[in-house]
C-alpha positions in Angstrom: -12.6 -31.9 -3.0 -16.2 -32.0 -4.1 -17.2 -30.1 -0.8 -14.8 -27.3 -1.5 -16.0 -26.8 -5.0 -19.6 -26.7 -3.8 -18.5 -24.3 -1.1 -16.8 -22.0 -3.6 -19.9 -22.1 -5.9 -22.1 -20.9 -2.9 -19.6 -18.2 -1.6 -19.3 -17.0 -5.2 -23.1 -16.8 -5.7 -23.6 -15.0 -2.4 -20.9 -12.4 -3.4 -22.2 -11.9 -6.8 -25.9 -12.0 -5.9 -25.7 -10.5 -2.5 -26.8 -6.9 -3.1 -29.7 -8.4 -5.2 -30.6 -10.6 -2.5 -31.1 -7.9 0.2 -27.6 -8.3 1.6 -26.0 -5.0 3.0 -23.3 -3.2 0.8 -19.8 -4.0 1.8 -16.5 -2.9 0.7 -15.6 0.5 -1.0 -18.4 2.9 -1.4 -19.9 2.4 -4.9 -20.1 6.2 -5.5 -17.2 8.8 -5.9 -17.4 12.6 -5.9 -15.7 14.8 -8.5 -14.4 18.4 -7.8 -16.9 20.7 -6.8 -17.9 23.4 -9.4 -19.0 26.8 -8.1 -21.1 28.2 -11.0 -21.3 32.1 -11.6 -19.0 32.6 -8.4 -16.1 34.6 -9.5 -14.1 34.0 -6.4 -12.8 30.6 -6.8 -9.3 29.4 -7.5 -8.2 25.9 -8.3 -4.5 25.3 -7.0 -2.8 22.1 -8.4 0.8 22.9 -7.5 0.4 21.4 -4.2 0.6 17.6 -3.3 -3.1 17.7 -2.3 -4.8 19.9 -5.0 -6.9 22.7 -3.4 -10.0 24.8 -4.3 -10.1 28.1 -2.5 -13.4 29.7 -2.4 -13.9 33.4 -1.4 -16.6 34.3 1.1 -19.3 36.8 -0.1 -21.6 37.4 2.8 -25.2 36.9 2.0 -24.8 35.9 -1.6 -26.0 32.8 -3.1 -23.8 30.0 -4.8 -24.9 27.4 -7.2 -22.6 24.4 -6.6 -22.4 21.3 -8.7 -21.4 18.0 -7.3 -20.4 15.5 -9.9 -21.0 11.8 -8.9 -19.8 8.7 -10.5 -20.9 5.0 -9.7 -17.5 3.1 -9.7 -18.6 0.0 -7.9 -19.8 -3.5 -9.4 -22.9 -4.0 -7.1 -25.5 -3.1 -9.7 -27.7 -0.1 -9.7 -27.7 2.4 -6.4 -29.9 5.2 -5.9 -28.3 8.3 -4.4 -31.0 9.7 -2.1 -29.0 12.6 -0.3 -25.9 14.6 -0.8 -24.5 17.0 1.7 -21.4 18.7 0.0 -20.6 20.7 3.2 -20.9 18.4 6.4 -19.9 21.0 8.9 -21.2 21.8 12.4 -22.6 25.1 11.3 -20.4 26.0 8.2 -20.1 29.3 6.4 -22.1 27.8 3.4 -25.7 26.9 4.1 -27.5 24.4 1.8 -30.9 25.8 0.8 -32.1 23.5 -1.9 -30.9 20.3 -3.7 -31.8 19.5 -7.3 -31.3 16.2 -9.1 -32.0 13.7 -6.3 -32.9 10.9 -6.0 -30.8 9.6 -9.0 -30.4 5.9 -9.8 -26.9 5.0 -11.2 -25.7 1.9 -13.1 -22.1 1.0 -12.8 -20.2 3.5 -14.9 -23.0 6.2 -14.9 -22.4 9.8 -13.9 -24.7 12.5 -12.8 -24.4 16.1 -11.3 -26.3 17.1 -8.3 -26.9 20.9 -8.1 -26.9 22.5 -4.8 -28.2 26.1 -4.0 -26.3 27.4 -1.1 -25.8 30.7 0.7 -22.7 32.3 2.3 -23.9 32.7 5.8 -22.8 32.2 9.4 -19.4 34.0 9.3 -20.8 35.5 12.6 -19.4 32.6 14.7 -15.9 32.4 13.1 -12.8 34.7 13.6 -11.0 36.3 10.7 -8.5 33.5 10.6 -11.0 30.7 10.8 -11.5 28.3 7.7 -14.0 25.6 6.7 -12.2 22.7 5.1 -14.3 20.2 3.1 -12.7 17.0 2.3 -15.8 15.3 0.9 -19.5 15.1 0.4 -21.7 13.1 2.7 -23.6 10.6 0.4 -26.5 8.5 1.2 -27.2 5.6 -1.3 -29.9 2.9 -1.3 -29.5 -0.4 -3.1 -31.1 -3.8 -2.9 -29.0 -4.4 0.1 -30.1 -1.5 2.1 -29.2 2.1 2.7 -25.7 3.4 3.8 -24.1 6.8 4.3 -20.5 7.5 3.7 -18.1 10.3 2.8 -17.0 10.6 -0.8 -13.9 12.5 -0.9 -13.3 15.4 -3.3 -10.2 15.2 -5.7 -9.4 18.7 -4.3 -9.9 19.7 -0.9 -12.3 22.9 -0.7 -11.1 25.7 1.6 -13.6 28.7 2.6 -11.8 31.3 4.7 -13.8 33.5 7.0 -13.9 37.2 5.9 -12.6 40.2 7.7 -14.9 42.1 9.9 -15.9 44.4 6.9 -16.9 41.4 5.1 -19.1 39.9 7.9 -21.4 42.6 9.4 -23.1 40.0 11.8 -19.9 39.0 13.6 -20.4 38.3 17.3 -18.0 38.5 20.2 -18.5 34.8 21.2 -17.6 32.5 18.3 -17.1 29.2 20.2 -18.1 26.0 18.8 -20.7 25.9 21.6 -22.4 29.0 20.1 -22.3 27.4 16.8 -24.1 24.3 18.1 -26.8 26.5 20.0 -27.3 28.4 16.6 -27.7 25.3 14.6 -30.3 23.9 17.1 -32.4 27.1 17.0 
């Protein structure tokens, strides 16, 4: 009985003090993402009538977009530092991230912060008129005493960006395969 009590105390101490002692983060990711906000972009519609809420974004070739990514620390592992956020983790998506403001940010449990992303509508050239980019979550990198981890923080509403017609994409090419997108990304 005494060994069980001592073992329970040791296990409890490791679980509570694990992150502070340099043990890796385990369990659910400590940070969640909120709905993306497209600031000063008038071609955004939030659809809530569906089982899965949806944010439809209209493509505007060459124009910029200021995107706000709300983050909240919902875990109980102590402070974490968000070091990177990629709101559009696509092979070569139709939104290119140009700058990120508000990182790194340290969040205590219950804290909230907003990361501002400057993006540009580009790369429609490799997509057909019927193609879409679907963004289900942001790729978030956090650092804590237990190490660094990268995970996908799902958005409450999926984000859909549809490729424009040929008139809306003057750079469209005839070969729009994924291979061409990979080659363009590596240029």
